[in-house]
N, C-alpha and C positions, 0 to 999 in steps of 0.2 A: 504493500500500500504506500503510495506517495503521500507526502505531507500536504499536498494541495489537491488531492483527488476530488473531482467534482466542482472545483472552483474555476471561475473565469477571471482573468487578470487583464486589465487595460493599462498599457505602458506607453507613455509619451516619450519621444526620443528613443524609440525602440530599435532603430535601424543600426545603431553603432554604440560603441563604448559601454558605459554602465547599463544603458537600457537594453542593448542586445545581450550582454552577459547575463542580466537578470531574467530576460525573456527565456533564454536557453535553460537557465537554472530552474525557473518556475515550471517550464515544460517537462523537465526531467522528473519533477515531483508531482506530475499528473495534472497540472493546470492547463486549461485551454487559454491560449494567449492571443491578445490583440496588440499588434505593433502599430503605433500611430506616429507618423513622422512625415517630413517633407522630402526625404531622400528615398525616392521610389525604388531605384535599382537596388540600393543596399537593403531597404526594408523587405523587398521581395526575396532577396537572397537569404536573409535570416528566417523569413517565413518558410521558405523551401527547406532550409536546413532543419528546422523544427519538425516539419512534416516528414522529412526523410528519416527522422528518429522515431516516427510512429505516433507523434503527438499532433494535436490540432492547433492551427494558428491561422490568423487572418492579418493581412496588412491593409491599413487605410491611410490615405494621404490626409494629413492633418496639420494645419498651421495653428499652433496653440495660442497665438496672439489674436486670432480671429474667432469671435463667438460662434458664428454660423458653422465654421469648419469644425470646431470642437463638438458642437451639438450633433452634427451629422456623423462624426466619428463614433460618438457614444451610441447614437441610434443604430449605426451599422453593427456595433458590438451586440446590442440586444437582439437585433434582427437575426444575426448569425447564431448566437449561442443562448439567447433567451434569458440571460441573467448577467449580473455583475457583482463580484465579491471583493475584488482587490483592485485598487487604483494606485498606480505608481506614477506620480507627477514628476517626471524626470527630465523632460526636455529643457534645455537651457543653452546659453551661449556665454562666453567670456566677454564678448563685445570689444569695445575699444578701451585700452588702458593708456591714459595720457594725463598730464597735469590738468587740474580742474578748470583752469582758465582757458585751456585748449579744447576741452571736451565740449562738443557741440550739442545743442538741445535734441536734435534728431538722433544722435548717438546714444544719449542718455535714455531717450524714450524707447529706442529699439531694445536695449538691454532690459529695461523694466517691463516692457510689454511682453517679451518672451518669457523671462524668468519669473516675474511676480504675477503679472496679469494672467499669464498662461497657466500658472498654478491655480489661481482663483477660478478661471474658466473651467479647467479640468474638473475640479472638485464641485463647482456649481452645477454642472450638467450631470455629474455622476451620482451625487448624493441621493436624488430621488430613487434611483435604481438600487443603491445600497440599502436604503430604508425598506424598499419593497422586498429585498432578499432577507430581511431580518437582521441586518448588520453587515460588517465587513471591515476591511483594513485599508486605510489611506496612508501611503508613504510618499514623502516629498524629498527630492534630492536638493539639499542645501549645500553648505560647504563650511570648511573651517574658516574661510575668509568671511569676515563680517560678523562672526560669532565667537571665535577664539583667537584669530590672528588678524592683524591690521597692517601688516608690513609689505603687502603686495603693492608696489608703487604704481599709482595711476588707476587702480581698480576701484574707484569710488562708486561708480554705477553698479558694477558687479557685486561688490561687498554689500552695498545697500540692499540690492535685490535679495541677496542670500540671508541677510539679517531679517528682512521683511518676511521671508518664507517661514522662518522659525516662529516669529510672532503670530503669523497667520495660523500655523499648525497648532499652537497652544490655544488660541481662541477657539478653533473649531473642535479641538479634542474635548473641551468642556461642553461646547454646544451640542455635539453629536453623541456624547456618552450615553445618554438615555436611550438612544436608538441602537445601542450596541455596535457603534462604529468607532473604531480606534483610529487615531491619527498620530503619526510620528514622523520624524525627519532623520535622514542619514546625512552626515556631514563629512564627505570624503576629503582627504588631503591630496597628496600627490598620487594620482592613479594614472596608470599608463593607458591613455586613450589618445585620439587624434584631435581633441578639442583645442590644444595649443596651436595646431596648424591653422586654425581659423580665428586666431586672436590677433588683433591689430594693436601694436604698441608704438606709441609716438612720444619721443623725448622723455621717457620715464626715467632715464639716467639723471635728468636735471632735478628730480625730486629728492634724490640723495638718501633714500631709505635702503639700507643693505644689511642683511643678516648673515653673519659669518660664523661658522662652526669649525674652527681650525682642526679639531680632532675628529671631525665627522659627527653625524647625528647618533646619539645613543638609543634612538627609538628603534622599534622592531623594523628590520630590513631598511634601516635609515629612513623610515617614513614612507618608503615607496611601496605601492601596491598595484594590483591588477583588478579589472572589473569584477572578477569572481569574488574578491574579498568583500566588495560592496554587495554583490548579489547574495552571498550567504547571509549577510546581515539583514537584507531585505526579506529573505526567506524566513528568518526567525520572526520578523515583524508581521509578515503576511500569514504565517501559520498559527496553529493553536499553541505553539510554544510561547508566543507573545501575547496570549489571550488577556493578560492583566497588565499590559504595557501600553500606555497611551500618554501623549503630551510630552514626549521626551525627544531630545536630539541626541543621536549616537554618533560619536566621532570615529571615523574609520580611517585612521592615519597612523596606526602603530604607536601613538602617543607623541608624534613629532610636534604637534601644535602646542604641547605643554611648554615648549622651550621658547616660544615666540610671542 
């Protein structure tokens, strides 16, 4: 018996990185998985990989910053599988990292729209279906940035969005507790994904924030991890093992952020 047998999981940002790793892990534990992303080719590849392992999966194109797109993705989930039990609001971007006087309003808006508004929209459209199912688990991908560390030069929009996600999570954990819906956040540190390749950095060296560890980091694996490390944490939160855990942020960084 898998830990998620009979469950349906909706995962934003499911085409790559932490989202893809978690989708594969959930499927291994018996969940039917919906991958919501704007990267169609990658999303369809992960969908096919899951199906090839004998599990059920659906890919839907979904821009989490657009209400109608999110609504349709949730509706497609219900149409395909008839229920919703687990919501992983994972989609996000690093955006532009640059001094605050150079950060443009549209750059700020894009980061907050995808990371914070996208989390709200995902939860907003999913909650009625979780209530109908008699409960469920909401997991949000936040970050050590904005919650435990503030030394990433120029990442003011990103860190603000990540701090906002944790505050949002705690509010809805209390609001939805009577409906047997748990809500938690994972806060990854340095996880090996391709998100850095899509990060624009401008003049961050001028800010002058630098953290040096001359003898290396004493954290587990020097603080570096892979998507599976976050996926296993999400599995705990999504499964009955986490049945009495709600309203908390879990740092998945080997303890590295304790130093900064």
